[in-house]
C-alpha positions as CSV (number, residue, x, y, z in Angstrom):
1,M,-0.1,0.0,0.0
2,M,2.7,2.5,0.8
3,G,4.4,1.6,-2.4
4,L,1.5,2.6,-4.5
5,C,1.1,5.7,-2.3
6,K,4.5,6.7,-3.3
7,V,4.0,6.1,-7.2
8,A,0.7,8.0,-7.2
9,L,2.6,10.9,-5.6
10,V,5.3,10.9,-8.0
11,L,2.9,10.7,-10.9
12,T,0.8,13.4,-9.7
13,L,3.9,15.5,-9.0
14,L,5.3,14.8,-12.7
15,L,2.1,14.9,-14.5
16,G,-0.2,17.5,-12.4
17,P,1.5,20.4,-13.7
18,V,1.2,19.6,-17.3
19,L,-2.7,18.8,-16.6
20,A,-3.2,21.8,-14.8
21,Q,-1.6,24.1,-17.2
22,D,-4.1,22.7,-19.7
23,N,-6.8,22.9,-17.6
24,K,-7.1,25.7,-15.1
25,Q,-6.4,28.2,-17.8
26,E,-4.4,30.4,-15.6
27,F,-7.7,31.2,-13.5
28,C,-6.1,33.8,-11.3
29,T,-4.5,35.8,-13.7
30,K,-7.7,36.9,-15.6
31,F,-10.8,38.9,-14.7
32,H,-9.4,40.5,-11.4
33,L,-11.6,42.7,-9.3
34,S,-11.0,46.4,-8.9
35,A,-8.2,47.1,-6.4
36,T,-9.5,48.4,-3.1
37,H,-7.6,50.4,-0.6
38,N,-7.9,48.9,2.8
39,A,-5.8,49.0,6.0
40,S,-4.4,45.5,5.6
41,G,-3.2,46.0,1.7
42,M,-4.6,42.5,1.1
43,Q,-7.8,41.8,-1.0
44,F,-9.4,38.5,-3.0
45,T,-9.0,39.4,-6.8
46,R,-11.9,37.0,-7.9
47,E,-15.1,36.1,-6.7
48,V,-15.0,32.8,-4.6
49,G,-18.1,30.9,-3.9
50,Q,-18.9,28.8,-0.7
51,S,-19.4,25.4,-2.6
52,D,-18.0,23.6,-5.4
53,F,-18.4,20.2,-7.4
54,A,-16.1,17.5,-8.8
55,I,-16.6,14.3,-10.9
56,E,-14.9,11.3,-9.6
57,A,-11.7,10.4,-11.5
58,K,-11.7,13.7,-13.2
59,F,-9.6,16.9,-12.9
60,K,-10.5,19.6,-10.4
61,S,-9.0,22.8,-9.2
62,I,-9.8,25.1,-6.2
63,H,-8.7,28.6,-6.3
64,C,-7.8,31.4,-3.7
65,C,-7.0,34.3,-5.8
66,A,-5.5,37.3,-3.9
67,R,-3.1,40.1,-4.2
68,G,-0.9,41.9,-1.6
69,Y,-0.1,38.5,0.7
70,R,3.0,37.0,1.8
71,S,1.7,33.4,2.2
72,I,-1.2,31.1,1.5
73,E,-1.8,28.3,3.9
74,W,-4.4,25.6,2.8
75,Y,-6.5,23.1,5.3
76,K,-8.9,20.4,4.6
77,D,-11.3,19.8,7.4
78,D,-8.9,22.1,9.7
79,I,-5.7,19.4,8.7
80,P,-2.8,21.5,7.2
81,Y,-1.5,20.9,3.9
82,P,0.0,18.4,2.4
83,W,-2.7,15.7,2.9
84,L,-1.4,12.9,0.3
85,G,-0.5,9.7,2.3
86,L,-2.5,10.9,5.4
87,G,-5.0,8.0,5.5
88,G,-6.1,9.1,1.8
89,G,-7.3,12.4,3.1
90,S,-6.9,14.1,0.0
91,S,-5.3,13.9,-3.7
92,F,-5.0,17.5,-4.0
93,I,-1.7,19.0,-4.4
94,L,-0.2,22.6,-4.7
95,D,0.2,24.4,-8.1
96,P,3.7,25.9,-8.1
97,Q,3.0,28.0,-11.1
98,A,-0.1,29.7,-9.2
99,V,2.2,30.9,-6.3
100,N,-0.1,28.9,-3.9
101,Q,-3.2,30.4,-5.1
102,T,-4.4,27.1,-6.5
103,I,-4.8,23.3,-5.7
104,F,-5.7,20.8,-8.0
105,S,-5.9,16.7,-8.4
106,A,-5.5,15.2,-11.7
107,A,-8.0,12.5,-10.6
108,V,-10.5,13.3,-7.8
109,R,-11.2,10.5,-5.3
110,E,-14.2,10.2,-3.2
111,S,-12.2,11.0,0.1
112,D,-11.3,14.4,-1.5
113,A,-14.7,15.7,-0.3
114,G,-14.6,18.0,2.3
115,L,-14.2,21.7,3.8
116,Y,-11.3,23.3,2.4
117,K,-9.9,26.5,3.8
118,C,-7.2,29.0,2.3
119,V,-5.7,31.6,4.8
120,V,-3.9,34.7,3.1
121,R,-1.7,36.3,5.5
122,N,0.8,39.3,5.1
123,D,3.0,40.9,7.9
124,T,0.0,42.4,9.8
125,H,-3.4,40.8,8.6
126,A,-4.9,37.4,7.9
127,F,-7.8,36.6,5.7
128,S,-9.6,33.2,5.1
129,H,-12.2,31.7,2.8
130,K,-13.9,28.3,3.1
131,I,-15.1,26.0,0.1
132,N,-17.3,22.8,0.4
133,L,-16.1,20.6,-2.0
134,T,-18.7,17.8,-3.1
135,V,-17.7,14.8,-5.2
136,L,-20.1,13.3,-7.6
137,D,-20.3,10.0,-9.2
138,N,-18.6,9.5,-12.5
139,D,-22.0,9.2,-14.3
140,Y,-23.5,12.2,-12.8
141,D,-26.3,13.6,-15.1
142,G,-28.3,15.5,-12.9
143,P,-29.4,19.2,-12.6
144,M,-27.0,22.1,-12.5
145,R,-25.7,23.1,-9.4
146,T,-25.0,26.9,-8.3
147,T,-21.6,27.4,-7.2
148,Y,-21.7,31.1,-7.1
149,K,-24.7,33.6,-6.0
150,P,-24.1,37.3,-6.6
151,D,-25.1,39.8,-4.1
152,D,-27.1,43.0,-4.6
153,Q,-25.1,46.0,-5.0
154,Y,-25.6,49.6,-4.3
155,I,-23.7,51.9,-6.6
156,L,-23.5,55.9,-7.2
157,P,-24.4,57.4,-10.7
158,G,-21.3,57.4,-12.8
159,D,-19.5,54.6,-10.9
160,S,-18.8,51.1,-12.4
161,T,-19.6,47.4,-11.1
162,R,-19.9,43.9,-12.2
163,F,-22.0,40.7,-11.6
164,F,-20.8,37.4,-11.5
165,C,-22.7,34.0,-11.8
166,E,-21.4,30.6,-12.2
167,A,-22.8,26.8,-12.0
168,F,-21.5,23.2,-12.1
169,I,-22.8,21.7,-15.4
170,G,-21.1,18.1,-15.1
171,Q,-19.7,16.4,-18.0
172,I,-20.0,17.2,-21.6
173,N,-19.4,14.5,-23.7
174,S,-18.8,16.7,-26.6
175,N,-15.7,18.3,-27.3
176,K,-15.3,21.4,-29.3
177,T,-18.8,21.5,-30.5
178,S,-19.8,22.0,-26.9
179,D,-19.6,25.6,-27.2
180,L,-22.4,25.5,-29.2
181,Y,-24.8,24.3,-26.8
182,Q,-23.6,26.2,-23.8
183,S,-24.5,29.8,-23.1
184,V,-24.4,32.5,-20.2
185,I,-26.8,35.3,-20.9
186,W,-27.7,38.4,-19.1
187,K,-30.8,40.3,-19.3
188,K,-32.5,43.0,-17.5
189,Q,-36.0,42.1,-15.8
190,G,-38.9,43.5,-17.7
191,E,-36.9,43.6,-21.1
192,N,-37.2,40.8,-23.7
193,S,-33.9,41.0,-25.5
194,T,-30.7,39.9,-23.7
195,L,-27.9,42.6,-22.9
196,Q,-25.6,43.2,-25.8
197,N,-21.9,44.3,-25.6
198,T,-21.7,48.1,-25.9
199,T,-19.2,50.8,-24.7
200,R,-20.8,50.5,-20.9
201,F,-22.2,46.8,-21.0
202,M,-19.6,44.0,-21.5
203,Q,-20.0,40.3,-20.9
204,H,-17.5,37.9,-20.4
205,H,-18.0,34.0,-20.2
206,F,-15.8,31.4,-19.5
207,H,-15.4,27.7,-18.5
208,R,-13.0,25.6,-16.1
209,D,-12.3,22.1,-14.9
210,E,-12.5,20.6,-18.4
211,D,-15.9,22.4,-19.0
212,Q,-17.5,21.0,-15.7
213,T,-18.2,24.6,-14.3
214,L,-19.4,27.6,-16.5
215,G,-19.7,31.3,-15.6
216,G,-20.1,34.7,-16.7
217,Y,-19.4,38.3,-15.9
218,L,-21.4,41.4,-16.7
219,E,-19.5,44.6,-16.3
220,I,-21.4,48.3,-16.1
221,S,-19.3,51.3,-16.4
222,N,-20.4,54.9,-15.9
223,V,-23.9,53.5,-14.3
224,Q,-26.9,55.8,-15.4
225,L,-30.1,55.9,-13.6
226,S,-31.8,53.7,-16.5
227,D,-29.3,51.0,-15.4
228,Y,-30.8,50.5,-12.0
229,G,-33.1,47.5,-11.5
230,R,-32.9,43.4,-11.4
231,Y,-30.8,41.4,-13.6
232,I,-31.2,37.8,-14.4
233,C,-28.2,35.5,-15.1
234,S,-29.3,32.2,-17.3
235,I,-26.8,29.4,-17.9
236,S,-27.9,26.7,-20.3
237,V,-26.5,23.5,-21.7
238,F,-28.5,21.5,-24.1
239,N,-31.7,21.1,-22.1
240,R,-30.7,22.1,-18.8
241,N,-30.6,25.7,-17.5
242,T,-30.3,27.7,-14.1
243,H,-31.3,31.1,-13.3
244,V,-29.7,33.7,-10.9
245,M,-31.5,37.0,-10.0
246,V,-29.5,40.2,-8.6
247,A,-30.3,43.7,-8.2
248,L,-28.4,47.1,-8.8
249,H,-29.8,49.7,-6.5
250,K,-29.0,53.3,-6.3
251,Q,-26.6,54.5,-3.4
252,E,-27.6,57.8,-1.9
253,V,-25.2,60.5,-1.9
254,P,-24.1,61.3,1.5
255,K,-24.6,64.7,2.6
256,A,-21.3,66.9,2.4
257,A,-20.3,68.0,5.9
258,P,-19.9,71.9,5.9
259,L,-16.5,73.3,5.8
260,T,-15.5,74.2,9.3
261,S,-12.5,76.9,9.8
262,P,-10.4,76.9,12.9
263,A,-12.5,79.5,14.5
264,N,-15.5,77.6,14.0
265,G,-13.8,74.5,15.5
266,V,-12.9,76.6,18.4
267,L,-16.5,77.8,18.8
268,S,-17.9,74.0,18.6
269,L,-15.4,73.1,21.3
270,A,-16.5,76.2,23.5
271,V,-20.1,75.4,22.9
272,A,-19.6,71.7,23.8
273,L,-17.5,72.5,27.0
274,S,-20.1,75.0,28.0
275,C,-23.1,72.6,27.5
276,T,-21.0,70.0,29.4
277,I,-20.4,72.6,32.3
278,L,-24.1,73.7,32.3
279,V,-25.3,69.7,32.7
280,L,-22.8,69.6,35.6
281,V,-23.9,72.6,37.4
282,V,-27.6,71.3,37.1
283,L,-26.6,68.1,38.5
284,I,-24.7,69.7,41.3
285,Y,-27.4,72.0,42.2
286,Y,-30.3,69.0,42.0
287,K,-28.2,67.1,44.2
288,L,-26.9,70.0,46.7
289,R,-29.7,72.6,46.2
290,L,-30.6,72.7,49.8
291,R,-27.2,73.2,51.2
292,L,-26.4,76.0,48.2
293,L,-29.7,77.7,49.1
294,L,-28.7,77.8,52.9
295,L,-25.1,79.0,51.9
296,W,-26.8,81.8,49.7
297,K,-29.0,82.7,52.6
298,D,-26.3,82.8,55.0
299,F,-23.5,84.7,53.1
300,F,-26.2,87.1,51.3
301,S,-29.1,87.6,53.4
302,S,-28.4,90.4,56.1
303,G,-31.9,91.1,57.2
304,D,-31.5,89.9,60.8
305,K,-27.7,90.1,61.4
306,N,-27.5,93.8,62.4
307,D,-30.6,94.0,64.7
308,P,-29.8,94.2,68.4
309,K,-31.4,91.3,69.5
310,E,-29.1,88.9,71.6
311,F,-30.6,85.6,70.7
312,D,-31.2,83.8,67.2
313,I,-33.8,81.4,68.4
314,F,-36.2,81.1,71.4
315,I,-37.5,77.6,71.8
316,C,-40.7,76.9,73.5
317,Y,-42.0,73.5,74.5
318,V,-44.3,71.8,76.8
319,T,-43.2,69.3,79.6
320,K,-43.9,66.2,77.7
321,D,-42.1,67.2,74.8
322,A,-39.1,68.3,77.1
323,E,-36.7,65.5,75.6
324,F,-37.3,66.2,72.3
325,A,-36.6,70.0,72.8
326,V,-33.5,69.8,74.9
327,S,-32.2,66.6,73.5
328,E,-32.9,67.0,69.7
329,L,-33.5,70.5,68.8
330,L,-31.2,72.4,71.1
331,P,-27.9,70.5,70.4
332,A,-28.6,70.5,66.8
333,L,-29.1,74.2,66.3
334,E,-26.6,75.2,69.0
335,K,-23.5,72.9,68.3
336,R,-24.0,71.8,64.7
337,F,-25.5,75.1,63.0
338,H,-23.9,77.6,65.6
339,Y,-27.1,79.6,66.4
340,Q,-27.8,81.4,69.5
341,C,-30.4,79.7,71.4
342,C,-32.3,80.1,74.7
343,I,-35.1,77.7,75.7
344,H,-38.2,77.7,77.7
345,Q,-40.6,75.1,79.1
346,L,-44.2,76.7,78.9
347,Q,-46.4,76.6,81.8
348,P,-50.3,76.2,81.6
349,D,-50.9,79.8,82.2
350,G,-47.9,81.5,81.0
351,C,-48.3,81.3,77.2
352,G,-49.9,84.9,77.0
353,R,-46.9,86.9,77.9
354,L,-44.4,85.1,75.4
355,S,-44.8,88.2,73.0
356,Q,-42.5,90.2,75.3
357,L,-39.6,87.7,74.0
358,S,-39.8,89.7,70.7
359,Q,-37.2,92.1,72.2
360,V,-34.5,89.5,72.8
361,S,-35.0,86.7,70.1
362,R,-35.2,86.6,66.3
363,R,-37.1,83.7,65.9
364,L,-39.7,81.8,68.2
365,V,-39.4,78.1,67.5
366,M,-42.7,76.4,68.9
367,V,-42.9,72.5,69.2
368,L,-46.1,71.8,68.2
369,S,-47.5,68.5,69.6
370,P,-50.7,67.0,70.7
371,A,-49.4,67.7,74.1
372,L,-49.4,71.3,73.4
373,A,-52.7,71.2,72.0
374,Q,-54.0,69.3,75.0
375,Q,-52.4,71.9,77.5
376,H,-54.3,74.8,75.5
377,S,-57.7,72.6,75.8
378,S,-57.5,72.0,72.2
379,T,-57.7,68.5,70.2
380,W,-55.5,67.2,67.4
381,S,-58.2,68.1,64.8
382,A,-58.0,70.3,61.9
383,A,-60.3,73.0,63.2
384,S,-58.8,73.1,66.6
385,L,-55.2,73.3,65.2
386,A,-56.2,76.1,63.0
387,Q,-57.5,78.2,66.1
388,L,-54.3,77.2,67.9
389,L,-52.0,78.3,65.0
390,D,-53.7,81.5,65.0
391,H,-53.4,82.1,68.6
392,L,-49.5,81.0,68.7
393,S,-48.7,83.2,65.6
394,Q,-49.5,86.2,67.7
395,L,-46.7,85.5,70.1
396,H,-43.8,86.5,68.2
397,P,-43.3,88.2,64.8
398,S,-41.6,85.3,63.3
399,V,-42.9,81.9,64.6
400,V,-41.6,78.8,63.2
401,F,-43.6,75.6,64.1
402,V,-41.8,72.2,64.6
403,V,-44.6,69.7,64.2
404,T,-43.9,66.5,66.0
405,Q,-46.8,64.2,64.4
406,E,-48.7,64.2,61.0
407,L,-51.1,67.0,60.7
408,P,-54.8,66.0,60.6
409,V,-56.3,65.8,57.2
410,D,-58.1,68.9,56.2
411,T,-60.5,69.6,53.3
412,P,-58.7,71.8,50.2
413,G,-59.4,75.4,51.3
414,G,-60.4,74.5,54.9
415,E,-59.3,76.4,58.2
416,L,-56.1,74.5,58.8
417,A,-54.7,74.7,55.3
418,A,-55.5,78.4,55.4
419,A,-53.6,78.6,58.7
420,L,-50.7,76.6,57.6
421,K,-50.5,78.9,54.4
422,N,-49.6,81.7,56.5
423,T,-47.4,80.0,58.9
424,R,-43.8,78.8,58.8
425,H,-43.8,75.0,59.7
426,I,-42.0,71.9,59.3
427,I,-42.9,68.5,60.3
428,W,-40.6,66.3,62.4
429,P,-39.8,63.0,60.2
430,T,-40.2,59.3,61.5
431,Q,-37.5,57.5,62.4
432,A,-36.9,55.7,59.3
433,K,-36.9,58.9,57.4
434,L,-34.7,60.8,59.9
435,E,-32.1,58.0,59.5
436,K,-32.2,58.2,55.7
437,D,-32.5,61.7,55.2
438,G,-32.0,63.4,58.5
439,T,-29.7,66.1,57.0
440,N,-32.3,67.7,54.6
441,F,-34.6,68.1,57.7
442,W,-32.2,70.2,59.5
443,I,-31.2,72.2,56.4
444,R,-35.0,72.7,55.6
445,L,-35.4,74.1,59.0
446,C,-32.4,76.2,58.9
447,L,-34.0,77.8,55.8
448,L,-36.7,79.2,58.1
449,L,-34.4,80.7,60.8
450,P,-32.2,83.6,60.7
451,A,-29.1,83.7,58.6
452,R,-26.2,82.3,60.5
453,R,-23.2,84.5,61.4
454,P,-19.8,83.5,60.1
455,L,-17.9,81.5,62.6
456,C,-15.3,84.0,62.8
457,A,-17.5,86.7,63.8
458,P,-17.9,87.4,67.7
459,R,-20.8,85.5,68.9
460,A,-23.4,86.7,71.5
461,R,-21.9,84.6,74.2
462,D,-18.5,86.3,74.0
463,R,-20.1,89.7,74.3
464,P,-21.3,91.5,77.5
465,P,-25.0,90.2,78.3
466,A,-27.4,92.5,76.6
467,K,-29.2,94.8,78.8
468,T,-32.5,93.9,77.7
469,Q,-35.1,94.0,80.6
470,L,-38.5,92.4,81.1
471,P,-41.1,93.4,83.5
472,A,-40.2,92.5,87.1
473,N,-43.2,90.3,87.6
474,N,-42.5,88.0,84.5
475,D,-43.5,84.7,85.6
476,L,-42.1,82.9,82.3
477,Q,-39.0,81.6,84.1
478,M,-37.0,82.0,80.5
479,K,-34.1,80.0,80.9
480,K,-30.7,80.6,79.0
481,L,-28.4,78.1,77.8
482,N,-24.9,78.4,79.9
483,P,-21.9,78.2,77.4
484,A,-19.4,77.6,80.2
485,T,-20.3,74.2,80.9
486,S,-18.8,71.1,78.7
487,T,-21.4,68.5,79.7
488,S,-23.3,67.1,77.0
489,R,-26.7,68.7,78.5
490,E,-25.7,72.1,79.2
491,S,-27.3,73.8,82.3
492,L,-30.0,76.5,81.9
493,E,-29.9,79.8,83.9
494,V,-32.8,82.2,84.5
495,L,-33.0,85.3,82.3
496,V,-34.1,88.3,84.1
């Protein structure tokens, strides 16, 4: 067996080039595609189909025509060339005169069927193409089999293009007279006559592999509007024929981009940069708008900064709200936001005299709770709260209510809604909301309070006590925070 393989190899190497020269007709040297300019510098120079056919014991060649390459590698079923002697894998060999672009077999065997792949390489890129080869019986007389179907093309008016169709026709018993019975005809759909060769239309017919495969080209130069449409390629041999249809479409001319000068480029860059900055400013403002509003109020609002009053805030509460007022409100406003505060626990009969505190404080912060309403013989209802708000709003020119519980529902335009519209109020959030967004509550509260003094400015506790006197019979027992202590809960002293 090994001896027979060696004899077959010698005969193929000796006789193959002679047979190939007579049958392949220098396939890769004719009908080249127009050169394209791409980054790789390589391209295939002829249309190559994805399927091909051969007759057993007859000549067959497979081509991979290219330009701009340094090497071409061949594979059969992912096995690299050479294949002869490897279990009868393939009888195909390289054609040395075709610079590795062609492989052929002088007598195809059944084992030659399979998937062939050529890999075209240069220093930077690699292209590949696959061809599935089917081996038919020696007496095959079946229908034609299309080996290449052209794609529709989109061409600008005035450009040139070409179409290609090809089919495997099998064995032709006659010899020189076979051309009389073979034809490749191109015609335009909707027209009865076939296309004739003119200055703009040109047809080329060819056959390969001992006339087993027949194909033809249609070249159209200087494409006109009347040339767009569908074309039909008809391949006929004796009483057998096949048809392939392809379309030529008009490519839309891209709109030319306006010419830009360096000045326009700088202007475009400036506009883009401005838009980016604007978007960033909007995003930052959306995220930090409350803080920005507070900063603006503290630095640019001067309505309360130059008055002679000693305290920024006067906090009033009832006994049941003492823990909230002393442990929550007072430390945050004094230590975190640096307000001058004084604090007072309301007595059941002492609310009527709180209007006198307008001479020593800029804001009165009233803890509004069900306990406060109960102390004033009111209920936590819309009508009762409306009357209570009207009464408490008269105790100071600027009263801010910190509501410790959700307000009762009131009808639109009701008494409570009207009273709330005329007052400054803020609702103490629930524990869950306080843990999630507690900072925003304090900032919203500060927006209702006087503008804060800069930290470097002298504070009221560092100045001599204000000589503000209240009536001697004052029974409000107002208590002032003592700044000298360092305990977590600062002591209170009586303001006379």
